[in-house]
Structure formats: structure tokens, C-alpha cells
LUMZA-70219 format. One record per residue (C-alpha): x, y, z; residue number from 1. Coordinates in steps of 0.05 Angstrom, whole numbers, always signed. Example, Ala and Ser with C-alpha at 12.3 -4.5 7.8 and 13.67 -1.06 7.14 Angstrom:
// LUMZA-70219
<<+246 -90 +156> 1>
<<+273 -21 +143> 2>
***
This chain:
// LUMZA-70219
<<+154 +233 -363> 1>
<<+129 +179 -299> 2>
<<+155 +114 -297> 3>
<<+115 +67 -253> 4>
<<+155 -2 -235> 5>
<<+175 -47 -183> 6>
<<+229 -25 -132> 7>
<<+290 -67 -132> 8>
<<+350 -70 -69> 9>
<<+378 -22 -113> 10>
<<+322 +32 -96> 11>
<<+341 +18 -24> 12>
<<+360 +85 -1> 13>
<<+302 +126 -41> 14>
<<+256 +80 -10> 15>
<<+278 +92 +59> 16>
<<+279 +171 +39> 17>
<<+204 +167 +10> 18>
<<+187 +125 +81> 19>
<<+217 +174 +116> 20>
<<+174 +229 +102> 21>
<<+114 +194 +91> 22>
<<+116 +176 +183> 23>
<<+149 +252 +183> 24>
<<+96 +283 +137> 25>
<<+23 +239 +156> 26>
<<+46 +198 +224> 27>
<<-26 +192 +236> 28>
<<-25 +146 +174> 29>
<<+39 +99 +177> 30>
<<+45 +48 +228> 31>
<<+125 +56 +228> 32>
<<+151 +116 +271> 33>
<<+205 +163 +247> 34>
<<+255 +134 +297> 35>
<<+239 +55 +279> 36>
<<+251 +81 +201> 37>
<<+320 +120 +216> 38>
<<+337 +55 +251> 39>
<<+327 +13 +191> 40>
<<+398 -9 +166> 41>
<<+419 -4 +95> 42>
<<+415 -83 +93> 43>
<<+353 -84 +117> 44>
<<+316 -43 +72> 45>
<<+348 -76 +17> 46>
<<+323 -146 +36> 47>
<<+255 -103 +39> 48>
<<+254 -82 -29> 49>
<<+278 -155 -60> 50>
<<+217 -173 -102> 51>
<<+187 -243 -88> 52>
<<+120 -269 -100> 53>
<<+91 -246 -28> 54>
<<+122 -178 -27> 55>
<<+123 -128 -71> 56>
<<+143 -46 -74> 57>
<<+127 -4 -132> 58>
<<+141 +66 -142> 59>
<<+129 +115 -184> 60>
<<+194 +157 -211> 61>
<<+207 +229 -240> 62>
<<+258 +253 -272> 63>
<<+301 +195 -229> 64>
<<+271 +212 -159> 65>
<<+225 +161 -130> 66>
<<+156 +205 -121> 67>
<<+112 +150 -100> 68>
<<+102 +80 -64> 69>
<<+58 +25 -52> 70>
<<+71 -38 -26> 71>
<<+37 -100 -37> 72>
<<+40 -168 +13> 73>
<<+8 -238 +15> 74>
<<+3 -285 +57> 75>
<<+36 -361 +26> 76>
<<-21 -400 +67> 77>
<<-50 -442 +14> 78>
<<-114 -415 +26> 79>
<<-101 -341 +31> 80>
<<-53 -324 -19> 81>
<<-112 -306 -56> 82>
<<-119 -237 -30> 83>
<<-61 -181 -29> 84>
<<-66 -127 +17> 85>
<<-34 -52 +0> 86>
<<+2 -15 +52> 87>
<<+45 +42 +58> 88>
<<+11 +95 +2> 89>
<<+49 +159 -2> 90>
<<+54 +214 -48> 91>
<<+104 +263 -41> 92>
<<+68 +332 -30> 93>
<<+87 +362 -98> 94>
<<+57 +312 -132> 95>
<<-7 +313 -110> 96>
<<-65 +327 -148> 97>
<<-32 +301 -210> 98>
<<-57 +235 -215> 99>
<<+10 +197 -188> 100>
<<-25 +157 -136> 101>
<<-85 +143 -187> 102>
<<-35 +115 -238> 103>
<<+14 +84 -194> 104>
<<-54 +43 -159> 105>
<<-74 +23 -220> 106>
<<-17 +2 -251> 107>
<<-9 -55 -178> 108>
<<-83 -71 -193> 109>
<<-68 -92 -262> 110>
<<-10 -131 -240> 111>
<<-55 -165 -193> 112>
<<-109 -174 -246> 113>
<<-50 -202 -292> 114>
<<-23 -248 -241> 115>
<<-89 -294 -243> 116>
<<-95 -310 -177> 117>
<<-113 -257 -140> 118>
<<-181 -245 -130> 119>
<<-189 -199 -70> 120>
<<-150 -135 -46> 121>
<<-153 -98 +19> 122>
<<-115 -45 +44> 123>
<<-136 +9 +122> 124>
<<-141 +86 +116> 125>
<<-144 +137 +165> 126>
<<-217 +148 +174> 127>
<<-195 +216 +172> 128>
<<-158 +211 +104> 129>
<<-216 +238 +59> 130>
<<-166 +237 -4> 131>
<<-141 +172 +0> 132>
<<-213 +144 +6> 133>
<<-236 +179 -48> 134>
<<-189 +157 -86> 135>
<<-189 +82 -60> 136>
<<-269 +90 -77> 137>
<<-262 +108 -141> 138>
<<-221 +45 -160> 139>
<<-272 +1 -132> 140>
<<-263 -6 -63> 141>
<<-319 -7 -15> 142>
<<-310 -6 +63> 143>
<<-323 -67 +109> 144>
<<-310 -41 +177> 145>
<<-275 +10 +224> 146>
<<-218 -14 +277> 147>
<<-228 +47 +332> 148>
<<-159 +49 +364> 149>
<<-122 +14 +303> 150>
<<-55 +57 +324> 151>
<<-38 +96 +384> 152>
<<+8 +163 +354> 153>
<<+25 +196 +421> 154>
<<-28 +179 +456> 155>
<<-77 +193 +401> 156>
<<-121 +138 +379> 157>
<<-121 +132 +307> 158>
<<-183 +94 +273> 159>
<<-172 +55 +204> 160>
<<-224 +38 +156> 161>
<<-214 -32 +127> 162>
<<-233 -28 +46> 163>
<<-230 -82 -2> 164>
<<-236 -101 -79> 165>
<<-262 -162 -116> 166>
<<-227 -169 -172> 167>
<<-256 -226 -189> 168>
<<-325 -240 -165> 169>
<<-339 -311 -141> 170>
<<-419 -343 -130> 171>
<<-411 -360 -50> 172>
<<-409 -433 -38> 173>
<<-475 -464 -18> 174>
<<-483 -498 +37> 175>
<<-527 -571 +29> 176>
<<-579 -585 +85> 177>
***
């Protein structure tokens, strides 16, 4: 049975291990390098997981093992806090194709809807990661552009597709002439 919940400082070791696995497994999909993850202190990892209003990491657990993660961040600025950004989405290979990422994404989107103050969710995905793009598209995300050379990994340019989901559709402001 799988359990989904926000991670806490007590999950720092599991989080760091899964982030390290993610950057080793898919270096073209994550901005931190293996060396950067390796150098994170236990204190830094715990601080990263202290859930607060503008940054939370959610995880999917199976048999007391962290099998998938997704980060959510928001800008605290008054004019920007209506939007959230998803980052660091990763599922351990043995659990792929079993609906784990979908369940985790749906749980996070439901939490964002329930917050009542988020109306836009964005993310960036490697343009070549077709499985992730299909997952996000099936959840209602639409592309709004590609950033060429978003990352350089060992000299290789990586392009990222930016995607957006409107949780609440609002009419555009009308300008008075």
C-alpha cells in the first residue's frame, strides 16, 4: 500500500538518497549535479524539508521506503503568490508505470486546489522526456514555450519545455480606452 504525504525534517536522509538517485539516473532532467547533492549536509536537507507556506516536498512511500518525490514552491510576493511551481519530480524505476507519479501529482494538485489561493501551476520538463510530458498533459498542463539551453550537462545543451495548469480560470482584465 502506498502512502502520500508532505516530507518533514525526519525524512532528510531518504530525501537526499532519492535526489541523489534521481540525478544519477536522469542527469539531463535535474539541475543539481551529483556532486552538489552529495555535498548537502544533513542540516541543509532537514532545513529544505521543513514544510512551510512557500515550499513543500511531497513523497510517496511504499513499505517505509520513499519511492517518489515532487517539490512545490511559491513566491511569497503578494502579486506572485497565486502561482506554484512543481520541481524535482522523480519516481524510482521499479515503481514506474504503476501510477505512482500520477497519484503523487494528483495529490499535490488537490492540495494546491484546496489551499484556495493557488490558481496557476507551472513546471519545466526536458523536451525529450516524453513519459513526463504525457503525464503532465493528461493532468491538464499545456505547453507555453521552450527554453533552449536551459541547462548544460557535460557541455550538452538541454532544452526545457515550460508547462502551465490553470486551477481556476479567471477572465482577463479588460482595459478601458
